SEMIVO-663876 format. One record per atom (N, C-alpha, C): residue number from 1; z, x, y; residue in three letters; atom name. Coordinates in pm, whole numbers. Layout:
ATOM   num        Z        X        Y   residuo   atomo
ATOM   NUM        Z        X        Y       ALA      CA
...
This chain:
ATOM   num        Z        X        Y   residuo   atomo
ATOM     1     7157    24210     -137       SER       N
ATOM     1     7180    24348      -97       SER      CA
ATOM     1     7102    24413     -247       SER       C
ATOM     2     7070    24560     -180       PRO       N
ATOM     2     6995    24631     -243       PRO      CA
ATOM     2     7020    24643     -413       PRO       C
ATOM     3     7126    24620     -425       VAL       N
ATOM     3     7163    24635     -621       VAL      CA
ATOM     3     7064    24516     -671       VAL       C
ATOM     4     7095    24416     -585       ASP       N
ATOM     4     6969    24301     -654       ASP      CA
ATOM     4     6870    24253     -625       ASP       C
ATOM     5     6830    24326     -527       ILE       N
ATOM     5     6675    24312     -461       ILE      CA
ATOM     5     6591    24489     -467       ILE       C
ATOM     6     6525    24474     -546       ASN       N
ATOM     6     6425    24575     -578       ASN      CA
ATOM     6     6276    24556     -584       ASN       C
ATOM     7     6189    24619     -602       PRO       N
ATOM     7     6074    24555     -649       PRO      CA
ATOM     7     6045    24495     -771       PRO       C
ATOM     8     6116    24530     -906       THR       N
ATOM     8     6110    24493     -989       THR      CA
ATOM     8     6181    24288     -984       THR       C
ATOM     9     6292    24262     -945       THR       N
ATOM     9     6350    24190     -912       THR      CA
ATOM     9     6321    24068     -790       THR       C
ATOM    10     6286    24177     -671       TYR       N
ATOM    10     6195    24081     -628       TYR      CA
ATOM    10     6067    23989     -599       TYR       C
ATOM    11     6014    24072     -707       SER       N
ATOM    11     5846    24022     -727       SER      CA
ATOM    11     5886    23918     -854       SER       C
ATOM    12     5987    23914     -905       LYS       N
ATOM    12     6024    23797     -976       LYS      CA
ATOM    12     6079    23648     -926       LYS       C
ATOM    13     6147    23729     -781       ILE       N
ATOM    13     6206    23604     -692       ILE      CA
ATOM    13     6096    23531     -649       ILE       C
ATOM    14     5987    23598     -615       ILE       N
ATOM    14     5879    23544     -538       ILE      CA
ATOM    14     5786    23473     -620       ILE       C
ATOM    15     5746    23534     -755       ASP       N
ATOM    15     5704    23435     -839       ASP      CA
ATOM    15     5761    23346     -886       ASP       C
ATOM    16     5874    23296     -900       GLU       N
ATOM    16     5967    23181     -907       GLU      CA
ATOM    16     5976    23102     -801       GLU       C
ATOM    17     5937    23134     -666       ALA       N
ATOM    17     5951    23060     -555       ALA      CA
ATOM    17     5842    22979     -541       ALA       C
ATOM    18     5735    23028     -620       PHE       N
ATOM    18     5582    22922     -623       PHE      CA
ATOM    18     5609    22819     -742       PHE       C
ATOM    19     5690    22802     -837       GLU       N
ATOM    19     5686    22709     -943       GLU      CA
ATOM    19     5641    22594     -883       GLU       C
ATOM    20     5558    22496     -970       GLY       N
ATOM    20     5534    22396     -910       GLY      CA
ATOM    20     5459    22344     -761       GLY       C
ATOM    21     5392    22477     -741       LEU       N
ATOM    21     5315    22460     -638       LEU      CA
ATOM    21     5211    22492     -662       LEU       C
ATOM    22     5072    22489     -604       LYS       N
ATOM    22     4941    22494     -629       LYS      CA
ATOM    22     4916    22654     -567       LYS       C
ATOM    23     5009    22762     -644       VAL       N
ATOM    23     4978    22899     -566       VAL      CA
ATOM    23     4994    22958     -692       VAL       C
ATOM    24     4858    23037     -700       LYS       N
ATOM    24     4836    23153     -797       LYS      CA
ATOM    24     4904    23274     -742       LYS       C
ATOM    25     4998    23297     -850       VAL       N
ATOM    25     5067    23451     -818       VAL      CA
ATOM    25     5024    23550     -907       VAL       C
ATOM    26     5008    23680     -833       LYS       N
ATOM    26     4971    23736     -964       LYS      CA
ATOM    26     5047    23924     -911       LYS       C
ATOM    27     5113    23981     -978       VAL       N
ATOM    27     5200    24124     -970       VAL      CA
ATOM    27     5128    24262    -1030       VAL       C
ATOM    28     5129    24279     -949       LEU       N
ATOM    28     5037    24463     -990       LEU      CA
ATOM    28     5147    24534     -994       LEU       C
ATOM    29     5149    24591    -1087       ASP       N
ATOM    29     5239    24719    -1121       ASP      CA
ATOM    29     5204    24793    -1103       ASP       C
ATOM    30     5269    24935    -1160       GLU       N
ATOM    30     5198    25069    -1136       GLU      CA
ATOM    30     5076    25090    -1161       GLU       C
ATOM    31     5048    25059    -1284       ASP       N
ATOM    31     4918    25082    -1400       ASP      CA
ATOM    31     4785    25036    -1270       ASP       C
ATOM    32     4855    24907    -1202       ASP       N
ATOM    32     4732    24841    -1173       ASP      CA
ATOM    32     4716    24865    -1001       ASP       C
ATOM    33     4829    24921     -965       LEU       N
ATOM    33     4832    24990     -806       LEU      CA
ATOM    33     4736    25156     -844       LEU       C
ATOM    34     4769    25212     -959       TYR       N
ATOM    34     4686    25330     -976       TYR      CA
ATOM    34     4538    25320     -994       TYR       C
ATOM    35     4526    25208    -1079       LYS       N
ATOM    35     4374    25135    -1121       LYS      CA
ATOM    35     4303    25112     -967       LYS       C
ATOM    36     4361    25049     -868       GLU       N
ATOM    36     4347    25005     -706       GLU      CA
ATOM    36     4285    25121     -671       GLU       C
ATOM    37     4379    25259     -676       LYS       N
ATOM    37     4369    25384     -598       LYS      CA
ATOM    37     4451    25346     -433       LYS       C
ATOM    38     4584    25262     -521       MET       N
ATOM    38     4696    25259     -390       MET      CA
ATOM    38     4750    25361     -401       MET       C
ATOM    39     4718    25513     -345       THR       N
ATOM    39     4801    25631     -342       THR      CA
ATOM    39     4882    25627     -225       THR       C
ATOM    40     4843    25556     -131       SER       N
ATOM    40     4925    25576       -2       SER      CA
ATOM    40     5056    25488      -12       SER       C
ATOM    41     5057    25370     -107       LEU       N
ATOM    41     5159    25277      -96       LEU      CA
ATOM    41     5229    25341     -242       LEU       C
ATOM    42     5157    25415     -302       LEU       N
ATOM    42     5281    25473     -418       LEU      CA
ATOM    42     5366    25590     -404       LEU       C
ATOM    43     5290    25653     -331       ALA       N
ATOM    43     5337    25750     -276       ALA      CA
ATOM    43     5477    25740     -228       ALA       C
ATOM    44     5488    25646     -135       VAL       N
ATOM    44     5606    25587      -45       VAL      CA
ATOM    44     5749    25567     -202       VAL       C
ATOM    45     5683    25506     -285       GLY       N
ATOM    45     5748    25458     -418       GLY      CA
ATOM    45     5826    25561     -504       GLY       C
ATOM    46     5740    25680     -478       HIS       N
ATOM    46     5758    25778     -587       HIS      CA
ATOM    46     5926    25850     -623       HIS       C
ATOM    47     5982    25841     -488       GLY       N
ATOM    47     6144    25912     -504       GLY      CA
ATOM    47     6239    25776     -566       GLY       C
ATOM    48     6190    25669     -638       SER       N
ATOM    48     6249    25552     -680       SER      CA
ATOM    48     6253    25542     -857       SER       C
ATOM    49     6357    25505     -849       VAL       N
ATOM    49     6326    25461    -1037       VAL      CA
ATOM    49     6265    25350    -1050       VAL       C
ATOM    50     6256    25260     -953       ASN       N
ATOM    50     6197    25138     -956       ASN      CA
ATOM    50     6091    25122     -856       ASN       C
ATOM    51     6005    25094     -954       ARG       N
ATOM    51     5837    25131     -938       ARG      CA
ATOM    51     5784    25042     -873       ARG       C
ATOM    52     5690    25074     -774       PRO       N
ATOM    52     5615    24992     -679       PRO      CA
ATOM    52     5571    24844     -746       PRO       C
ATOM    53     5553    24720     -680       LYS       N
ATOM    53     5435    24646     -729       LYS      CA
ATOM    53     5414    24616     -560       LYS       C
ATOM    54     5312    24517     -632       VAL       N
ATOM    54     5207    24471     -505       VAL      CA
ATOM    54     5185    24288     -577       VAL       C
ATOM    55     5243    24203     -473       VAL       N
ATOM    55     5257    24065     -539       VAL      CA
ATOM    55     5145    23996     -439       VAL       C
ATOM    56     5054    23948     -521       VAL       N
ATOM    56     4933    23830     -414       VAL      CA
ATOM    56     4945    23698     -489       VAL       C
ATOM    57     4938    23583     -368       MET       N
ATOM    57     4971    23494     -376       MET      CA
ATOM    57     4837    23424     -303       MET       C
ATOM    58     4758    23334     -385       GLU       N
ATOM    58     4650    23260     -343       GLU      CA
ATOM    58     4659    23128     -330       GLU       C
ATOM    59     4670    23056     -199       TYR       N
ATOM    59     4676    22901     -174       TYR      CA
ATOM    59     4539    22865     -141       TYR       C
ATOM    60     4454    22761     -234       MET       N
ATOM    60     4352    22684     -194       MET      CA
ATOM    60     4351    22583     -166       MET       C
ATOM    61     4393    22553      -47       GLY       N
ATOM    61     4420    22383       47       GLY      CA
ATOM    61     4301    22330       60       GLY       C
ATOM    62     4232    22408       50       ASN       N
ATOM    62     4057    22352      158       ASN      CA
ATOM    62     3967    22335       60       ASN       C
ATOM    63     3956    22236      -41       HIS       N
ATOM    63     3882    22250     -165       HIS      CA
ATOM    63     3716    22194     -105       HIS       C
ATOM    64     3681    22209       -6       SER       N
ATOM    64     3522    22190       15       SER      CA
ATOM    64     3488    22310       46       SER       C
ATOM    65     3572    22459       63       SER       N
ATOM    65     3537    22615       76       SER      CA
ATOM    65     3601    22711       12       SER       C
ATOM    66     3536    22781      -28       LYS       N
ATOM    66     3597    22892     -106       LYS      CA
ATOM    66     3650    23032      -22       LYS       C
ATOM    67     3588    22988       83       GLU       N
ATOM    67     3663    23121      195       GLU      CA
ATOM    67     3804    23113      225       GLU       C
ATOM    68     3866    23225      266       ILE       N
ATOM    68     4005    23268      278       ILE      CA
ATOM    68     4010    23207      438       ILE       C
ATOM    69     4069    23175      504       ASP       N
ATOM    69     4055    23112      649       ASP      CA
ATOM    69     4199    23232      692       ASP       C
ATOM    70     4266    23277      649       PHE       N
ATOM    70     4362    23379      698       PHE      CA
ATOM    70     4446    23431      578       PHE       C
ATOM    71     4471    23567      590       ALA       N
ATOM    71     4568    23658      493       ALA      CA
ATOM    71     4690    23708      583       ALA       C
ATOM    72     4819    23676      499       ILE       N
ATOM    72     4951    23676      543       ILE      CA
ATOM    72     4981    23822      483       ILE       C
ATOM    73     4988    23925      559       ILE       N
ATOM    73     5030    24074      481       ILE      CA
ATOM    73     5174    24111      519       ILE       C
ATOM    74     5259    24124      410       GLY       N
ATOM    74     5387    24207      433       GLY      CA
ATOM    74     5411    24322      392       GLY       C
ATOM    75     5534    24404      474       LYS       N
ATOM    75     5582    24505      416       LYS      CA
ATOM    75     5741    24489      390       LYS       C
ATOM    76     5737    24516      222       GLY       N
ATOM    76     5858    24510      149       GLY      CA
ATOM    76     5930    24629       92       GLY       C
ATOM    77     5980    24694      238       VAL       N
ATOM    77     6014    24806      146       VAL      CA
ATOM    77     6187    24779      144       VAL       C
ATOM    78     6230    24779       19       CYS       N
ATOM    78     6341    24678      -16       CYS      CA
ATOM    78     6461    24787       32       CYS       C
ATOM    79     6466    24883       15       PHE       N
ATOM    79     6558    24984       93       PHE      CA
ATOM    79     6476    25118      129       PHE       C
ATOM    80     6484    25113      296       ASP       N
ATOM    80     6443    25268      343       ASP      CA
ATOM    80     6592    25360      407       ASP       C
ATOM    81     6565    25456      337       SER       N
ATOM    81     6668    25616      341       SER      CA
ATOM    81     6599    25679      444       SER       C
ATOM    82     6478    25642      455       GLY       N
ATOM    82     6329    25740      515       GLY      CA
ATOM    82     6324    25820      431       GLY       C
ATOM    83     6368    25875      290       GLY       N
ATOM    83     6314    25955      208       GLY      CA
ATOM    83     6355    26144      277       GLY       C
ATOM    84     6261    26169      255       TYR       N
ATOM    84     6334    26375      314       TYR      CA
ATOM    84     6344    26306      471       TYR       C
ATOM    85     6282    26234      563       SER       N
ATOM    85     6326    26256      674       SER      CA
ATOM    85     6429    26145      690       SER       C
ATOM    86     6561    26199      607       LEU       N
ATOM    86     6645    26078      621       LEU      CA
ATOM    86     6698    26032      735       LEU       C
ATOM    87     6762    25919      747       LYS       N
ATOM    87     6829    25830      870       LYS      CA
ATOM    87     6954    25870      868       LYS       C
ATOM    88     6994    25859      973       PRO       N
ATOM    88     7115    25866     1007       PRO      CA
ATOM    88     7237    25776      913       PRO       C
ATOM    89     7349    25805      908       ALA       N
ATOM    89     7404    25759      774       ALA      CA
ATOM    89     7425    25595      859       ALA       C
ATOM    90     7458    25590     1002       GLY       N
ATOM    90     7520    25508     1112       GLY      CA
ATOM    90     7426    25424     1069       GLY       C
ATOM    91     7429    25289     1027       GLY       N
ATOM    91     7332    25135     1043       GLY      CA
ATOM    91     7260    25157      909       GLY       C
ATOM    92     7262    25276      813       MET       N
ATOM    92     7167    25296      717       MET      CA
ATOM    92     7192    25169      585       MET       C
ATOM    93     7307    25096      634       GLU       N
ATOM    93     7331    24972      505       GLU      CA
ATOM    93     7246    24872      549       GLU       C
ATOM    94     7178    24854      712       ASP       N
ATOM    94     7111    24819      739       ASP      CA
ATOM    94     6959    24782      639       ASP       C
ATOM    95     6905    24952      632       MET       N
ATOM    95     6819    24954      582       MET      CA
ATOM    95     6757    24831      467       MET       C
ATOM    96     6814    24739      409       LYS       N
ATOM    96     6804    24660      331       LYS      CA
ATOM    96     6737    24541      361       LYS       C
ATOM    97     6730    24520      509       CYS       N
ATOM    97     6636    24426      564       CYS      CA
ATOM    97     6480    24504      595       CYS       C
ATOM    98     6439    24647      570       ASP       N
ATOM    98     6323    24672      570       ASP      CA
ATOM    98     6187    24552      512       ASP       C
ATOM    99     6293    24487      421       MET       N
ATOM    99     6144    24367      354       MET      CA
ATOM    99     6123    24266      415       MET       C
ATOM   100     6163    24237      539       ALA       N
ATOM   100     6179    24127      612       ALA      CA
ATOM   100     6037    24079      616       ALA       C
ATOM   101     5967    24175      657       GLY       N
ATOM   101     5784    24101      678       GLY      CA
ATOM   101     5778    24077      522       GLY       C
ATOM   102     5775    24111      432       SER       N
ATOM   102     5745    24051      303       SER      CA
ATOM   102     5795    23891      306       SER       C
ATOM   103     5900    23901      330       ALA       N
ATOM   103     5990    23762      358       ALA      CA
ATOM   103     5943    23685      398       ALA       C
ATOM   104     5913    23720      511       VAL       N
ATOM   104     5847    23627      598       VAL      CA
ATOM   104     5693    23575      563       VAL       C
ATOM   105     5657    23633      515       SER       N
ATOM   105     5506    23620      459       SER      CA
ATOM   105     5528    23550      331       SER       C
ATOM   106     5596    23541      233       PHE       N
ATOM   106     5585    23461      102       PHE      CA
ATOM   106     5648    23324      194       PHE       C
ATOM   107     5718    23334      216       SER       N
ATOM   107     5799    23195      286       SER      CA
ATOM   107     5716    23123      361       SER       C
ATOM   108     5597    23191      469       THR       N
ATOM   108     5483    23119      530       THR      CA
ATOM   108     5419    23044      441       THR       C
ATOM   109     5372    23108      321       LEU       N
ATOM   109     5284    23077      232       LEU      CA
ATOM   109     5362    22950      148       LEU       C
ATOM   110     5439    22973      117       ARG       N
ATOM   110     5547    22883       37       ARG      CA
ATOM   110     5545    22704      144       ARG       C
ATOM   111     5601    22789      260       LEU       N
ATOM   111     5558    22631      340       LEU      CA
ATOM   111     5419    22553      365       LEU       C
ATOM   112     5359    22666      376       ILE       N
ATOM   112     5175    22606      409       ILE      CA
ATOM   112     5147    22523      222       ILE       C
ATOM   113     5193    22584      122       ALA       N
ATOM   113     5187    22512        1       ALA      CA
ATOM   113     5248    22366      -32       ALA       C
ATOM   114     5383    22355       10       LYS       N
ATOM   114     5458    22258       35       LYS      CA
ATOM   114     5408    22155      127       LYS       C
ATOM   115     5367    22198      228       MET       N
ATOM   115     5316    22083      309       MET      CA
ATOM   115     5171    22048      240       MET       C
ATOM   116     5140    22118      209       GLY       N
ATOM   116     5004    22057      105       GLY      CA
ATOM   116     4862    22087      236       GLY       C
ATOM   117     4880    22185      343       LEU       N
ATOM   117     4773    22202      429       LEU      CA
ATOM   117     4623    22234      374       LEU       C
ATOM   118     4534    22199      452       LYS       N
ATOM   118     4425    22198      392       LYS      CA
ATOM   118     4345    22339      449       LYS       C
ATOM   119     4368    22457      430       VAL       N
ATOM   119     4358    22587      430       VAL      CA
ATOM   119     4387    22671      332       VAL       C
ATOM   120     4274    22761      331       ASN       N
ATOM   120     4280    22841      197       ASN      CA
ATOM   120     4351    23012      265       ASN       C
ATOM   121     4473    23033      179       VAL       N
ATOM   121     4587    23123      241       VAL      CA
ATOM   121     4594    23226      147       VAL       C
ATOM   122     4578    23345      182       VAL       N
ATOM   122     4631    23460       60       VAL      CA
ATOM   122     4768    23553      162       VAL       C
ATOM   123     4847    23555       82       ALA       N
ATOM   123     4951    23684       95       ALA      CA
ATOM   123     4940    23742        0       ALA       C
ATOM   124     4990    23884       87       THR       N
ATOM   124     4974    24007       31       THR      CA
ATOM   124     5119    24090       67       THR       C
ATOM   125     5206    24151      -52       VAL       N
ATOM   125     5333    24203       -3       VAL      CA
ATOM   125     5334    24332     -101       VAL       C
ATOM   126     5316    24459      -39       GLY       N
ATOM   126     5376    24554     -111       GLY      CA
ATOM   126     5520    24600      -87       GLY       C
ATOM   127     5593    24608     -231       LEU       N
ATOM   127     5725    24644     -266       LEU      CA
ATOM   127     5746    24768     -304       LEU       C
ATOM   128     5849    24844     -220       VAL       N
ATOM   128     5850    24960     -251       VAL      CA
ATOM   128     6020    25036     -233       VAL       C
ATOM   129     6048    25104     -322       GLU       N
ATOM   129     6170    25162     -210       GLU      CA
ATOM   129     6171    25323     -156       GLU       C
ATOM   130     6163    25337      -21       ASN       N
ATOM   130     6162    25497      -17       ASN      CA
ATOM   130     6316    25539        6       ASN       C
ATOM   131     6332    25628      -72       LEU       N
ATOM   131     6401    25714     -109       LEU      CA
ATOM   131     6409    25839     -165       LEU       C
ATOM   132     6465    25928     -176       VAL       N
ATOM   132     6490    26085     -171       VAL      CA
ATOM   132     6486    26118     -356       VAL       C
ATOM   133     6429    26180     -416       SER       N
ATOM   133     6433    26199     -536       SER      CA
ATOM   133     6344    26390     -572       SER       C
ATOM   134     6349    26419     -655       GLY       N
ATOM   134     6261    26547     -718       GLY      CA
ATOM   134     6138    26517     -725       GLY       C
ATOM   135     6079    26386     -704       GLY       N
ATOM   135     5950    26311     -712       GLY      CA
ATOM   135     5925    26262     -628       GLY       C
ATOM   136     5990    26271     -495       ALA       N
ATOM   136     5971    26172     -366       ALA      CA
ATOM   136     5863    26255     -299       ALA       C
ATOM   137     5749    26166     -234       TYR       N
ATOM   137     5702    26240     -107       TYR      CA
ATOM   137     5741    26325      -15       TYR       C
ATOM   138     5703    26409       39       LYS       N
ATOM   138     5763    26532      117       LYS      CA
ATOM   138     5634    26535      254       LYS       C
ATOM   139     5723    26512      405       PRO       N
ATOM   139     5661    26587      499       PRO      CA
ATOM   139     5571    26690      468       PRO       C
ATOM   140     5417    26669      546       GLY       N
ATOM   140     5326    26777      495       GLY      CA
ATOM   140     5224    26750      358       GLY       C
ATOM   141     5291    26649      308       ASP       N
ATOM   141     5197    26619      186       ASP      CA
ATOM   141     5069    26537      267       ASP       C
ATOM   142     4941    26583      215       VAL       N
ATOM   142     4816    26485      242       VAL      CA
ATOM   142     4775    26365      112       VAL       C
ATOM   143     4803    26274      170       LEU       N
ATOM   143     4756    26160       83       LEU      CA
ATOM   143     4634    26098       80       LEU       C
ATOM   144     4586    26024       -1       ARG       N
ATOM   144     4413    25955       -7       ARG      CA
ATOM   144     4449    25799      -47       ARG       C
ATOM   145     4438    25694      114       SER       N
ATOM   145     4447    25554       50       SER      CA
ATOM   145     4311    25518       10       SER       C
ATOM   146     4381    25405      -25       MET       N
ATOM   146     4302    25290     -108       MET      CA
ATOM   146     4184    25327      -51       MET       C
ATOM   147     4157    25290      109       SER       N
ATOM   147     4016    25320      168       SER      CA
ATOM   147     3941    25456      188       SER       C
ATOM   148     3994    25539       92       GLY       N
ATOM   148     3923    25654      111       GLY      CA
ATOM   148     4010    25777      241       GLY       C
ATOM   149     4041    25714      311       GLN       N
ATOM   149     4075    25809      410       GLN      CA
ATOM   149     4187    25897      389       GLN       C
ATOM   150     4228    26004      430       THR       N
ATOM   150     4314    26092      433       THR      CA
ATOM   150     4416    26055      520       THR       C
ATOM   151     4552    26081      491       ILE       N
ATOM   151     4674    26062      564       ILE      CA
ATOM   151     4760    26190      578       ILE       C
ATOM   152     4775    26257      666       GLU       N
ATOM   152     4904    26353      662       GLU      CA
ATOM   152     5033    26270      686       GLU       C
ATOM   153     5118    26309      611       VAL       N
ATOM   153     5271    26262      605       VAL      CA
ATOM   153     5316    26387      735       VAL       C
ATOM   154     5372    26330      842       LEU       N
ATOM   154     5470    26368      926       LEU      CA
ATOM   154     5567    26369      914       LEU       C
ATOM   155     5632    26235      882       ASN       N
ATOM   155     5764    26190      886       ASN      CA
ATOM   155     5768    26095      755       ASN       C
ATOM   156     5831    26127      653       THR       N
ATOM   156     5872    26020      517       THR      CA
ATOM   156     5941    25906      603       THR       C
ATOM   157     5987    25882      700       ASP       N
ATOM   157     6050    25745      749       ASP      CA
ATOM   157     5928    25674      833       ASP       C
ATOM   158     5787    25719      832       ALA       N
ATOM   158     5676    25632      905       ALA      CA
ATOM   158     5621    25555      763       ALA       C
ATOM   159     5701    25490      656       GLU       N
ATOM   159     5603    25483      568       GLU      CA
ATOM   159     5557    25341      536       GLU       C
ATOM   160     5595    25241      656       GLY       N
ATOM   160     5562    25114      673       GLY      CA
ATOM   160     5392    25107      659       GLY       C
ATOM   161     5368    25187      784       ARG       N
ATOM   161     5221    25216      750       ARG      CA
ATOM   161     5150    25240      647       ARG       C
ATOM   162     5201    25308      587       LEU       N
ATOM   162     5152    25359      445       LEU      CA
ATOM   162     5138    25239      341       LEU       C
ATOM   163     5253    25198      313       VAL       N
ATOM   163     5229    25089      261       VAL      CA
ATOM   163     5141    24963      323       VAL       C
ATOM   164     5124    24930      453       LEU       N
ATOM   164     5046    24835      506       LEU      CA
ATOM   164     4902    24860      475       LEU       C
ATOM   165     4877    25049      498       ALA       N
ATOM   165     4730    25074      507       ALA      CA
ATOM   165     4665    25004      380       ALA       C
ATOM   166     4749    25030      251       ASP       N
ATOM   166     4685    24967      135       ASP      CA
ATOM   166     4693    24852       90       ASP       C
ATOM   167     4761    24770      129       ILE       N
ATOM   167     4756    24639      107       ILE      CA
ATOM   167     4723    24535      204       ILE       C
ATOM   168     4654    24622      319       LEU       N
ATOM   168     4508    24547      411       LEU      CA
ATOM   168     4408    24570      388       LEU       C
ATOM   169     4399    24710      306       TYR       N
ATOM   169     4271    24725      273       TYR      CA
ATOM   169     4218    24642      109       TYR       C
ATOM   170     4338    24631       69       TYR       N
ATOM   170     4322    24562      -95       TYR      CA
ATOM   170     4283    24396      -61       TYR       C
ATOM   171     4350    24366       26       THR       N
ATOM   171     4305    24209       53       THR      CA
ATOM   171     4183    24194      147       THR       C
ATOM   172     4139    24246      211       GLN       N
ATOM   172     3988    24306      288       GLN      CA
ATOM   172     3924    24283      208       GLN       C
ATOM   173     3933    24379       95       LYS       N
ATOM   173     3826    24394       -5       LYS      CA
ATOM   173     3789    24306      -89       LYS       C
ATOM   174     3914    24255     -166       HIS       N
ATOM   174     3909    24145     -272       HIS      CA
ATOM   174     3897    23988     -239       HIS       C
ATOM   175     3915    23968      -80       TYR       N
ATOM   175     3931    23854      -44       TYR      CA
ATOM   175     3804    23784       78       TYR       C
ATOM   176     3831    23944      161       GLN       N
ATOM   176     3713    23911      312       GLN      CA
ATOM   176     3780    23792      407       GLN       C
ATOM   177     3931    23739      379       PRO       N
ATOM   177     3948    23665      512       PRO      CA
ATOM   177     3888    23669      633       PRO       C
ATOM   178     3937    23526      715       LYS       N
ATOM   178     3826    23563      849       LYS      CA
ATOM   178     3949    23612      918       LYS       C
ATOM   179     4076    23578      913       TYR       N
ATOM   179     4226    23700     1009       TYR      CA
ATOM   179     4246    23707      930       TYR       C
ATOM   180     4375    23821      966       MET       N
ATOM   180     4463    23924      874       MET      CA
ATOM   180     4534    23929      995       MET       C
ATOM   181     4697    23923      969       VAL       N
ATOM   181     4803    23873     1015       VAL      CA
ATOM   181     4905    23961      949       VAL       C
ATOM   182     5001    24063      996       ASP       N
ATOM   182     5027    24170      913       ASP      CA
ATOM   182     5224    24146      945       ASP       C
ATOM   183     5307    24157      913       LEU       N
ATOM   183     5442    24122      952       LEU      CA
ATOM   183     5540    24239      879       LEU       C
ATOM   184     5573    24295      965       ALA       N
ATOM   184     5671    24456      930       ALA      CA
ATOM   184     5772    24480     1017       ALA       C
ATOM   185     5877    24542      989       THR       N
ATOM   185     5999    24630     1058       THR      CA
ATOM   185     5924    24742     1013       THR       C
ATOM   186     5848    24774     1176       LEU       N
ATOM   186     5789    24938     1157       LEU      CA
ATOM   186     5842    25043     1245       LEU       C
ATOM   187     5933    25032     1391       THR       N
ATOM   187     5989    25128     1418       THR      CA
ATOM   187     6088    25080     1478       THR       C
ATOM   188     6217    25151     1482       GLY       N
ATOM   188     6321    25157     1582       GLY      CA
ATOM   188     6289    25191     1740       GLY       C
ATOM   189     6184    25292     1743       ALA       N
ATOM   189     6107    25321     1877       ALA      CA
ATOM   189     6103    25197     1968       ALA       C
ATOM   190     6077    25102     1903       VAL       N
ATOM   190     5994    24968     1986       VAL      CA
ATOM   190     6141    24866     2048       VAL       C
ATOM   191     6226    24917     2001       THR       N
ATOM   191     6376    24890     2084       THR      CA
ATOM   191     6394    24983     2167       THR       C
ATOM   192     6372    25099     2161       VAL       N
ATOM   192     6392    25183     2316       VAL      CA
ATOM   192     6260    25169     2390       VAL       C
ATOM   193     6161    25114     2348       ALA       N
ATOM   193     6055    25114     2445       ALA      CA
ATOM   193     6083    24958     2524       ALA       C
ATOM   194     6076    24871     2478       LEU       N
ATOM   194     6135    24744     2501       LEU      CA
ATOM   194     6234    24694     2485       LEU       C
ATOM   195     6341    24757     2494       ALA       N
ATOM   195     6492    24732     2519       ALA      CA
ATOM   195     6550    24620     2377       ALA       C
ATOM   196     6672    24592     2342       ASP       N
ATOM   196     6727    24515     2252       ASP      CA
ATOM   196     6779    24384     2320       ASP       C
């Protein structure tokens, strides 16, 4: 439930899930995110009292190499109201599932670690809540992502790409993986295009 899962509680759940496994877990808090200039991700979380977090998990199963074979990137929007581009009330209770990409990301890495696979993998998840308040980001805002690119916000309910932009860049910058996979619930328009 959204009462139980927010960026702070979820980051603790992820950390505890790796106890006893050979996985290094690093939780970046709001100060760390500002230092990294993850202002695109941070903007999404401005409307919530629960501050954003990024969790980075490193599994080095291939002891003959220091290179990262692949990275798994997950969108972790713990609740998505749509922000000022508010979603319709019908079905909004399901927006607690907007963190599904992050759940698959860390669960996949946990399985890899439990199996002891001889690969080097990093999983990075961006945890935020997209809510409405006096501090929330607004349509018309222009953000600068970690990569230095500017992003004009036309719809605050298109928050997933803002979260992913920064964590994809962060992972590429710090780990240079050979391959990257991102997992996210991005848009209901997919069901319109492809049917459900």
